[in-house]
C-alpha positions in Angstrom: 6.8 -2.3 30.4 5.5 -5.6 29.1 2.8 -5.7 26.5 0.6 -8.5 25.2 -0.2 -9.5 21.7 -3.1 -11.8 21.2 -4.3 -13.7 18.1 -6.6 -10.9 16.9 -3.7 -8.5 17.2 -1.6 -10.9 15.1 -4.3 -11.2 12.5 -4.7 -7.4 12.3 -0.9 -7.1 11.8 -0.9 -9.8 9.2 -3.6 -8.1 7.2 -1.8 -4.7 7.4 1.4 -6.3 6.3 -0.3 -7.3 3.0 -1.8 -3.8 2.6 -0.9 -1.0 5.1 -3.8 1.1 3.8 -6.5 -1.5 4.4 -9.5 0.3 6.0 -10.5 -0.7 9.5 -13.9 -1.7 8.2 -12.3 -4.3 5.8 -10.1 -5.6 8.6 -13.2 -5.9 10.9 -15.1 -7.7 8.2 -12.2 -10.2 7.6 -11.9 -11.0 11.3 -15.6 -10.9 12.3 -15.1 -8.0 14.6 -16.7 -4.6 15.0 -14.9 -1.7 13.3 -14.6 0.1 16.6 -12.9 -2.9 18.1 -10.4 -3.0 15.3 -9.8 0.8 15.6 -9.1 0.6 19.3 -6.8 -2.4 18.8 -5.0 -0.6 16.0 -4.6 2.5 18.1 -3.2 0.4 20.9 -0.8 -1.4 18.6 0.5 1.9 17.2 0.7 3.8 20.6 2.4 1.0 22.4 5.0 0.6 19.7 4.1 -2.8 18.4 3.7 -1.5 14.8 4.4 1.6 12.7 2.7 2.2 9.4 4.9 4.0 6.9 5.5 4.1 3.2 8.6 2.2 2.0 10.0 3.1 -1.5 11.7 0.4 -3.5 15.3 1.8 -3.8 15.8 0.7 -7.4 12.6 2.5 -8.6 13.9 5.8 -7.1 17.3 5.7 -8.7 19.2 3.8 -6.0 20.3 0.7 -8.1 23.2 -0.5 -6.0 22.6 -2.2 -2.7 25.5 -3.2 -0.5 26.0 -5.0 2.8 29.1 -3.8 4.7 30.7 -5.6 7.6 32.6 -3.2 9.9 35.2 -4.0 12.5 35.4 -1.2 15.1 37.4 -0.3 18.2 35.1 -1.9 20.8 35.2 1.2 23.0 33.7 3.2 20.2 31.2 0.6 19.0 28.1 2.5 19.9 29.4 5.8 18.6 30.3 4.2 15.3 26.9 2.7 15.0 25.1 6.0 15.8 27.2 7.9 13.3 26.5 5.3 10.6 22.8 5.5 11.4 22.6 9.2 10.3 24.2 8.6 6.9 21.4 9.0 4.4 22.5 6.1 2.2 22.5 3.7 5.1 19.1 2.1 5.8 19.9 -0.5 8.3 22.6 -0.6 11.1 23.1 -3.8 13.2 25.5 -4.4 16.0 26.4 -8.1 15.7 28.5 -10.9 17.0 31.2 -12.7 14.9 33.8 -11.4 12.6 32.3 -7.9 12.4 31.0 -5.6 15.1 28.6 -3.7 12.9 26.8 -4.7 9.7 25.1 -2.1 7.6 23.0 -2.1 4.5 23.2 0.9 2.2 21.7 1.9 -1.1 23.6 4.0 -3.7 22.8 5.4 -7.1 25.4 3.0 -8.7 28.4 0.8 -8.0 30.5 3.8 -9.1 29.5 5.6 -5.9 30.7 2.9 -3.6 34.3 3.9 -3.4 33.5 7.5 -2.4 30.9 6.3 0.1 33.5 4.0 1.8 36.3 6.6 1.7 34.4 9.8 2.4 31.6 8.6 4.7 32.4 5.3 6.4 36.2 5.4 6.9 36.1 8.9 8.3 34.2 7.8 11.3 36.6 7.5 14.3 36.7 3.9 15.5 36.2 2.2 12.1 39.1 -0.3 11.7 38.2 -2.4 8.7 35.3 -3.0 6.3 34.3 -5.7 4.0 31.7 -5.0 1.3 29.3 -7.3 -0.5 27.2 -6.2 -3.4 23.6 -7.4 -3.3 23.0 -9.1 -6.7 19.3 -9.8 -6.2 16.8 -9.2 -3.5 14.6 -12.2 -2.9 12.7 -10.9 0.1 12.5 -7.5 1.9 12.1 -7.1 5.7 8.5 -5.9 5.4 7.5 -9.1 3.7 7.5 -11.3 6.8 4.5 -12.0 8.9 3.9 -12.5 12.6 3.7 -16.2 13.2 0.4 -17.6 14.7 0.4 -18.7 18.3 1.2 -22.3 18.7 -1.8 -24.5 19.5 -0.2 -25.4 22.9 0.1 -21.7 23.8 -1.9 -20.8 26.9 -2.4 -17.2 26.1 -1.1 -14.0 24.7 2.6 -13.4 24.3 4.4 -10.5 26.0 7.2 -8.3 24.9 8.9 -5.1 25.7 8.6 -2.4 23.0 11.8 -1.0 21.5 12.3 2.7 21.5 11.3 4.0 18.1 14.9 5.1 17.3 16.0 1.5 17.4 13.3 0.2 15.0 14.3 -0.3 11.4 11.8 1.3 9.0 9.4 -1.0 7.1 5.9 -1.0 5.9 4.8 -2.6 9.2 7.5 -2.9 11.8 6.7 -5.3 14.6 9.0 -5.2 17.6 
């Protein structure tokens, strides 16, 4: 089912990306809309899967100091099964099926670099279909996924954009997730 996202929806999302706890009355005041209008739009954005509002902890502040990105080559016949099994590992916070050298790229957070070897041996390599991995330590995070904003409609745009909402099990957690 196709959904539309107009400029007011984009502005509501942009404000919530800055502060996911912003009251509807403040959003309404900022946009020159009635609070009820903002509430209805927000309810629609939430119910139709355009956004989710959740809390996101900074991994380093909760004791997960090592962040890694792991490229994984799989047996192609087991690609989806590998991806699904990776997705349930608690340390893994992002699973992507990709093109290129690797079939799957994951992001994981660990208490320290010392935990990486056991994570790779005990959790990743035991998944049937995993053929090879290559790991990169994240040295510094410059931007997190929830920091991006929905771009404004181009001036030449003739109306709202449409999209098909992703199932919630395919959406990566973030402060505001826009599919």
